[in-house]
C-alpha positions as CSV (number, residue, x, y, z in Angstrom):
1,X,-5.0,20.1,-58.0
2,X,-3.2,22.3,-55.4
3,X,-6.4,22.7,-53.4
4,X,-6.8,18.9,-53.4
5,X,-3.3,18.5,-52.0
6,X,-3.9,21.1,-49.3
7,X,-7.1,19.4,-48.2
8,X,-5.4,16.0,-48.1
9,X,-2.5,17.6,-46.1
10,X,-4.9,19.1,-43.6
11,X,-6.8,15.9,-43.2
12,X,-3.5,13.9,-42.6
13,X,-2.3,16.6,-40.1
14,X,-5.6,16.5,-38.2
15,X,-5.6,12.7,-38.1
16,X,-2.0,12.7,-36.7
17,X,-3.0,15.2,-34.1
18,X,-5.9,13.2,-32.8
19,X,-4.7,9.6,-33.2
20,X,-3.3,8.1,-30.0
21,X,-1.2,5.6,-32.1
22,X,1.0,8.5,-33.4
23,X,1.9,9.8,-29.9
24,X,5.4,9.1,-28.8
25,X,6.0,8.4,-25.1
26,X,9.2,9.6,-23.7
27,X,10.7,7.5,-21.0
28,X,12.4,9.1,-17.9
29,X,16.2,9.4,-18.3
30,X,16.9,6.6,-15.8
31,X,14.6,4.1,-17.5
32,X,16.4,2.0,-20.2
33,X,13.4,-0.1,-21.3
34,X,9.7,-0.2,-20.5
35,X,7.4,-3.2,-21.3
36,X,3.7,-4.1,-20.9
37,X,2.2,-7.5,-20.0
38,X,5.5,-8.9,-18.7
39,X,6.3,-12.5,-18.0
40,X,9.7,-13.1,-16.5
41,X,10.9,-16.6,-15.3
42,X,14.0,-17.4,-13.2
43,X,15.1,-21.0,-13.3
44,X,18.3,-23.0,-13.0
45,X,18.4,-23.5,-9.2
46,X,16.8,-26.7,-7.8
47,X,16.1,-24.9,-4.5
48,X,13.6,-22.5,-5.8
49,X,12.1,-21.4,-9.1
50,X,10.0,-18.3,-9.6
51,X,8.2,-16.3,-12.3
52,X,7.0,-12.8,-12.3
53,X,4.0,-11.4,-14.3
54,X,3.2,-7.7,-14.3
55,X,1.1,-5.2,-16.1
56,X,4.2,-3.1,-16.8
57,X,8.0,-3.3,-16.1
58,X,10.7,-0.7,-16.3
59,X,14.3,-1.7,-16.5
60,X,16.9,0.6,-14.9
61,X,20.2,-0.9,-16.0
62,X,22.5,1.4,-13.9
63,X,20.7,0.5,-10.7
64,X,20.3,-3.2,-11.7
65,X,16.6,-3.0,-11.0
66,X,13.4,-3.9,-12.7
67,X,10.3,-2.1,-11.4
68,X,6.9,-3.7,-11.8
69,X,3.3,-2.5,-11.6
70,X,0.5,-4.9,-10.6
71,X,2.9,-7.7,-9.9
72,X,2.2,-11.4,-9.5
73,X,5.1,-13.6,-8.3
74,X,4.8,-17.4,-8.3
75,X,7.5,-19.2,-6.2
76,X,8.1,-22.9,-6.2
77,X,10.2,-24.1,-3.3
78,X,12.1,-27.4,-3.1
79,X,9.6,-30.3,-2.9
80,X,7.1,-28.6,-5.2
81,X,5.5,-26.2,-2.6
82,X,4.1,-23.2,-4.3
83,X,3.5,-19.6,-3.1
84,X,1.7,-17.0,-5.2
85,X,2.3,-13.4,-4.2
86,X,0.4,-10.4,-5.6
87,X,0.9,-6.7,-4.9
88,X,0.6,-3.2,-6.4
89,X,4.3,-2.6,-7.0
90,X,7.4,-4.6,-7.0
91,X,11.1,-4.5,-7.8
92,X,13.7,-7.1,-8.7
93,X,17.4,-6.6,-8.2
94,X,18.9,-8.3,-11.3
95,X,22.2,-8.9,-9.5
96,X,21.1,-10.5,-6.3
97,X,17.6,-11.7,-7.5
98,X,16.1,-10.2,-4.4
99,X,12.5,-9.0,-4.7
100,X,10.6,-6.3,-2.9
101,X,6.8,-6.0,-3.2
102,X,4.6,-3.3,-1.7
103,X,0.9,-2.4,-1.6
104,X,-2.0,-4.7,-0.9
105,X,0.1,-7.9,-0.8
106,X,-1.5,-11.3,-0.7
107,X,0.4,-14.6,-0.6
108,X,-1.5,-17.8,-1.1
109,X,0.3,-21.2,-0.5
110,X,-0.7,-24.4,-2.2
111,X,-1.7,-25.8,1.2
112,X,-4.4,-23.1,1.8
113,X,-2.5,-20.6,3.9
114,X,-3.2,-17.0,3.0
115,X,-1.0,-14.1,4.2
116,X,-1.7,-10.4,3.8
117,X,0.6,-7.4,4.5
118,X,1.6,-4.1,2.9
119,X,5.4,-4.7,2.3
120,X,7.3,-7.9,1.7
121,X,10.9,-8.8,0.8
122,X,12.2,-12.0,-0.7
123,X,15.9,-12.8,-0.1
124,X,17.0,-15.1,-3.0
125,X,20.2,-16.1,-1.2
126,X,18.3,-17.2,2.0
127,X,15.1,-18.3,0.2
128,X,13.3,-16.2,2.8
129,X,10.2,-14.0,2.7
130,X,10.4,-11.2,5.3
131,X,8.4,-8.2,6.5
132,X,8.5,-5.8,9.4
133,X,4.9,-4.8,8.8
134,X,1.7,-6.1,10.2
135,X,0.8,-9.5,8.9
136,X,-2.3,-11.7,8.9
137,X,-2.2,-15.4,8.2
138,X,-5.4,-17.3,7.7
139,X,-6.3,-20.9,6.8
140,X,-9.5,-22.9,7.4
141,X,-8.3,-23.9,10.9
142,X,-6.9,-20.6,12.3
143,X,-6.2,-16.9,12.0
144,X,-2.9,-15.5,13.3
145,X,-1.9,-11.8,13.4
146,X,1.4,-10.3,14.2
147,X,3.9,-7.6,13.4
148,X,7.0,-8.8,11.5
149,X,7.5,-12.2,9.9
150,X,10.1,-14.5,8.3
151,X,9.1,-17.5,6.3
152,X,12.0,-19.7,5.2
153,X,11.0,-21.6,2.0
154,X,13.6,-24.3,2.4
155,X,12.7,-25.4,5.9
156,X,9.1,-24.1,5.8
157,X,9.8,-22.4,9.2
158,X,7.5,-19.4,10.0
159,X,8.4,-16.8,12.6
160,X,6.2,-14.0,13.8
161,X,8.2,-11.3,15.7
162,X,5.8,-9.4,17.9
163,X,2.2,-8.6,19.0
164,X,1.1,-12.2,18.0
165,X,-2.5,-13.2,18.5
166,X,-4.2,-16.3,17.3
167,X,-7.8,-17.5,16.9
168,X,-8.3,-21.3,16.4
169,X,-11.5,-22.1,14.6
């Protein structure tokens, strides 16, 4: 009987050592919560609505930040215009609702415009997308390159800051 209990005990111990389900992940001290397959929606303002989907999110309460990996942000501006922005990493300031996205950013609008850059900020108060990085805008009619951009969602005004070149197709 004792030998049987020892064998069962060894089998359970071995199973616990090799089973990934039994491993406990310890979060860094500054992370209050970590989630996978996140879907976060911000509504309530008629000027703009947005939702964020991400592979993972980490909430840092003291910093009022949510950090995202493999982020997808859908913004709906007044009048129903839609912009979908994807990037490698993102962060949301939970106090201001401002969003930063970095790494392989692509924005696609519902009217066929496509923007690519490596860093982009969204100012919730101004309803403005902004970057100081190189930007490429393409649609079926033209291709425009520049460095630095502001896109105001309310007025749909687009400004490129420098080194602007365009190719009309």
